[in-house]
N, C-alpha and C positions, 0 to 999 in steps of 0.2 A: 274871827272865823266865818267864813262864808256858809250859807245854808247847806250848799252841796257838800262842803268838806265835813260839816257836823254830821250830816246824814251818813257819810261814809264811815266816819269814826264809830258811830253807833253799831255798824255792821261789821265790825272786826271781831265780835264775840258772838258765838253761837251758844245759848243757854239750853242745856239739855236737863230734862227732869226724868225721874224714874223712881221705882219703889226702893226701900231701904235695905232689903235683904242682900246678903252677900252675893248671891246670884244676879239679882237685879242691878246692882252696882257694877258688876263684871260686864253685863250686857250693855249698860249705859256707856262704859268705857270703850266697849267694843265699836260702838257707833261713833264716839268721839275719835277714836283712831282712824277710822275710815274717812271721816270728814276732813280731818287735818292732813291726812295723807293726800287726798284729792285737792285741798285748798290750802296751800301754804300761807296764805294771807290771813287766814281765820285761825282763832283759837277757841276752844270749847271749854265751858265750865259744866260741871255735873252737880246737880242737886238731888238728893235722895230724900224721900218723903215716906212716912208710914201711912198706908191706906187702911180703910176699914177691914178689908180681908186680912191684913197683916196683924191688926190689933185684937181681933176676936178670934182666938185660937181654941175656944172651948167647944165650938159647934162644928159638925161635918159640912163640907162645902155645899152640899145640895140644899141645906136648909136656907142659905141665903137667896137662892132662887134666881140669880142672875149674875152677870159679870161686872156690873158697875162697882161692886165692892173693891175691885182692884184699880178702878180708873178715875172715879169722880173727882177726888181730891187733887189729882194731878191736872185734870182737865180744867179746873177752876183756875190754875196758875197760867194757863195759856192765855186767858183773858183778864189776868190780874191788872188793875189800873195802876198800881205802884210799879213803875218800870224797873225797879231794883229787885223786885220779887218776881216778876213775870218771866216765864220760860218761853223758848221758841219751839220746842219740840218735846214729845214724851217717847221714851223707849219702852215698849211693851213686849212681854211674851205674847206673840200673837194669839195664842190660844185663850189668853185672858181678856182679850178685847171683845166688846160686844159686836155682833155682825151689823147692827145698825147704830151708827154713831150719832150724837145729838147734832142739831142744826149748828152749822159754823165749825164743825170738825171734819177732818178727813184723814184717810191712810195716805200719808205722803210718799212712803217708800216701805219695801219689804226687803230686808237684806238676805244674803245667801243663808239657806237653811243648813242647820246642823242635823245630824241623824235624828229623824222624827219618831223613831220607835219607842215604845215603852220597854222597860227592862226590869228584871228581878234581882233583888239584892238579898242574899241569905244572910242570916245572923252570923256573926263571927264564930269561928270554930264549928259551924254547921257541917255535917257530913254530906249535905245535899247540895246540888248544884242547879237543878231545874225543877220546874213544877211537877213534871212527871215523876221525879224522885220522891216527892213528899208523901208521907203517909196520910191516909184518910183523916179527916178531922183537923189537919194542920191549919193554923190561923194566918191568913194573908192580910196584910195591912194596906188598905187604900181608902181614900175619902172620895174616890171618883166612881160614880154609878156606871159610866162608860166601861170602865176597867172591870169592876166587879160583876156586871152583868155579862160581859163577853166571857170572863174567866169562869163564871158559873155555868155558862153554856158547855164549855169544854171540860170543866173539873167540878162537876156537881158535888163531889164529896169533900171539898175543901171548904173552909170557913172564912168569911170576909168580915173584917172589923175596921172601922174608921181610924185613920192615923192622920193628925194634922200637924203643921208646923213647917219651917223650912227644911232644906235638905239635911242639915246638920242636926237639927232637932229630931227628925224622923230616924235618922241613923243612930242617934243616941238611944232612942226608944227601942229600936231593933236589937241594939247590942247590950242593953241592959240585962244583967244576969237573970232577972226574974221577968223577962219580957214574955208576953203571951204570943208574940208574933214568930213565926218560922221565918218569914220573909216579908218584904215590902215591894210595892210596885212604884216605880218612878219613871219620869221621862229620861230617856238616854241623853238627851242634849244637855240637860242641866247638870248631870254628873260629869259630862265631858268638859263643860264650861268652867267648873269649879275644881277640875283636876282630880276627880274621884272615880275615873273610869275603872280603876283596878278593883273597885267594889262590885262591878257588875258581874254577875254570874250566868245571866241568860238575857239575850235580846229577843224580843218578841216579834216575829214578823206576822204579816197579815193572816196566815194560817191559824195563829192563835188569837191575836188581837190587832184590830185596826186601830191606828193612832188617832189622837184628838185633832180636830180642825185646827190648822195653823201650828201644830206642834213642832218645835225645833226651830221655828222661824221668829225673827224680831220685826214687829211692826212698828213704824214710826208715825205718831199722830201729830198733826198740825193744825193750825188755824186754816180755814178754807180760803180765806183771803190774804195769804202770805206767799206772793210769787217769789220773794227772795229765798226763803227756806225751801219752797217747793223746787226751785231750780237747783239748790245744793244737792237735794236729796235725790234728783234725777241720776246723779253721778254715782250713787252708792246702791241704787236699787238693783236687785238681782232679778233678771227677767224670768228665768225658769222658775225660781221660787215664787215670785209674785203671780205668775200665771196659775200655778198649782193652788196657791193659797186663795187667790180670788175665787177660783172654782169651788174649794172646799167651803169658804165662808158663804157663797151663794147658795150651795146645797143646804147648809144648815139654816140660813135665813129663810129659805123656801119651805123647809120643813118645820119652821118656827121652833128650833130647838136652842136652848141656851147652853151654858157650859156644864149644867148638871143634868143633862139627859144622855142616854146611851146611844149617841151617834159616833160611829167611828169611820175613818176614811183612809184611803191610800191614793196617791196621785203620782203620775209621772208625765213629764213632757219631753218630746224629742224635738230639739230645735231644728234638726235637719229636715225632718218630715212635717213639722209643725202639728204634730198629733199630740193631743192631751188625752190621757186615759184616766178617768176618775172612777174610783171604786168606793163603795160605802156599805155600811151595815147599821141597821137600827135593831136593837135587842130589848126585849122586855126586861124589867128589873130583876126578875127571878131567873132570866136566862133561858126560859122555855120557848120563847117565840123569837124569830128573827126574820128580818127582810134583807136580803144581800143582793146587790146588783152593780152594774157598771155601765159607763157611757164613754165613748170615744168621739172626739170631733176635731176638725182642723181649726187652728187658731190663727186669726189674721189680726185681729185688734186685741192686744195684750189683755186689757181689763174687760171689755164688753163681751168678748167671745167666751173668755173664761167664766164670766158670770152666766152666760147662756148655757154652757156645759153643766154647770152646777144646778141650775134651774131644770134642765132637761132630765138629769138623773133624779133629782128630787120628785119630779112628777111621775117618772117611772115607778119609783119606790112607793109613792103614795097610792098608786093604782094597785099595787101589790100588798097594801095593808100597813105600810110603815107609819102613816099618820094615825091609824087606830091604835097602834102600840103606844106612840108618844101620848095621845089624848088619854090614855088610861093611867098615865102616870100622875099620881097625886103626891107631890113632894112633901107635903105635911104628914103624910101616912107611911112614908117609907121607913121600914124598920131594918137598920142594918147594925 
């Protein structure tokens, strides 16, 4: 077998890695289907792995202090020396990806976004449908400071308690006959992907809650020196989603916020006018202080201009006190 033919044979299989939850596996297969639809000459394998964030379910998310809990074990496999164990790309929920990746890694593509909003799921047999319906003192389950901070701002008489686990685990805690929760807050996209949209009782637009950076989108992480995979991913990258998400991630990076701080966003890109509108809010943990602003600019270069848009909005918000709010957050002393 010639060296050229051998190299070609090795490139018939694209090895995909992702987390082991039901939702993560569905997301990995979503990317698998996109690649195989575009490239009939390739087949994809999917490898699912438990990460630290999956294994430690007893602590609320903010106590970890960063996003690497979802990514490090998978990133190690991108540079695994054993070719049989090595993977070519990682499928992430983009909101779980650090905004600064380690050297040697990059976001190779962002595929078309599913509804990025957050939503309310009431307990089974609940007479209530929306947050406005709930009596004072009702308990809302969420481990996200972004969610609880924004909701405290709008609904100061509700009580917020941590609830961890995958979608099925959280729903089972909600539906337990002796549950303390009146409802829980989840990402709409996750419920859509696992075919549980019928459980959604209220979708929250930005008048109530700005969504997380990257929420609803899948980010594909690759080795920075892999032109073969980078070329494949160009075909499945969604331009509109990528522009919005690069801007959102740039905003968060400039504000120096991780996944456990109360930064919410909303973004819209019009491909006809090339206008990107990015909106954001930073809220104090108790919901009493907030900085909310927006920035619009014309996008010529998909990645670089979107990054600049995020930086510009971040600088506006910093001038108005957003950084002061974030700097006062001490994750070790948060009591939820």
